[in-house]
C-alpha atoms as one frame of an Amber mdcrd trajectory, in Angstrom:
protein
 -20.721  21.039   3.790 -21.713  21.237   0.127 -18.265  21.541  -1.409 -14.591
  21.601  -0.510 -12.736  24.920  -0.644 -11.165  25.775  -4.002  -7.631  25.484
  -2.595  -8.430  21.972  -1.335  -9.770  20.987  -4.750  -6.682  22.302  -6.541
  -4.326  20.638  -4.047  -6.134  17.317  -4.554  -5.744  17.501  -8.323  -2.085
  18.503  -8.051  -1.166  15.735  -5.565  -2.872  12.958  -7.510  -1.716  14.178
 -10.928   1.901  14.396  -9.766   1.592  11.124  -7.825   3.093  12.864  -4.789
   5.324  10.340  -3.027   4.388  11.476   0.487   0.637  11.324  -0.176   0.891
   7.808  -1.579   3.288   6.431   1.028   2.030   7.844   4.340  -1.072   6.969
   6.325  -2.163   8.215   9.742  -3.933   4.877  10.251  -0.665   2.997   9.854
  -1.889   0.925   6.915  -0.754   2.301   3.592  -3.281   1.554   0.876  -2.568
   4.526  -1.369  -3.515   8.196  -1.327  -6.150   8.635   1.380  -9.222  10.677
   0.474 -12.027  12.344   2.406 -15.576  12.588   1.073 -17.993  15.404   1.827
 -20.347  12.923   3.533 -17.659  11.735   5.976 -16.497   8.574   4.196 -12.828
   7.748   3.698 -11.377   6.229   0.580  -8.131   5.832  -1.297  -6.611   5.690
  -4.767  -3.869   3.144  -5.320  -0.452   4.166  -6.567  -0.849   1.914  -9.605
  -4.154   3.550 -10.577  -2.722   7.063 -10.222   0.269   6.168 -12.394  -2.169
   4.944 -15.060  -4.407   8.055 -14.737  -7.207   5.796 -13.556  -9.235   7.352
 -10.756 -10.867   4.506  -8.862 -11.793   5.215  -5.259 -11.878   2.298  -2.838
 -13.512   2.336   0.599 -10.740   2.667   3.176 -12.248   0.160   5.625 -13.608
  -2.504   3.271 -11.426  -2.062   0.151 -14.616  -2.196  -1.931 -14.647  -0.082
  -5.099 -16.804   2.975  -4.348 -16.564   4.895  -7.609 -14.622   5.339 -10.822
 -13.996   8.746 -12.373 -12.718   9.601 -15.847 -10.922  12.759 -14.730  -9.558
  14.426 -11.612 -12.139  17.175 -12.048 -14.895  14.549 -11.923 -13.353  12.996
  -8.795 -13.358  16.368  -7.020 -16.870  17.157  -8.269 -17.862  13.747  -6.863
 -17.050  15.070  -3.379 -13.537  13.674  -2.808 -10.363  15.445  -1.705  -6.949
  14.343  -0.500  -6.875  13.875   3.286  -4.841  16.584   4.978
């Protein structure tokens, strides 16, 4: 897949911008690290609640907690291949 659908991109921006409580407090894996993200290449990451509240878009690897990328805007995050896990 080359890109997420437009509705997925818009939902991602809306959830992170609003700091949606459900997205930042629920995890299917049972370990809540923040808002879980999917990447186009199959990786999983997350943005912490603290970063979202500060409009700082740092994506950490879900398994290793290593910083994967930092984006200046939500548009850049989505263009970088990330979306909120659904």
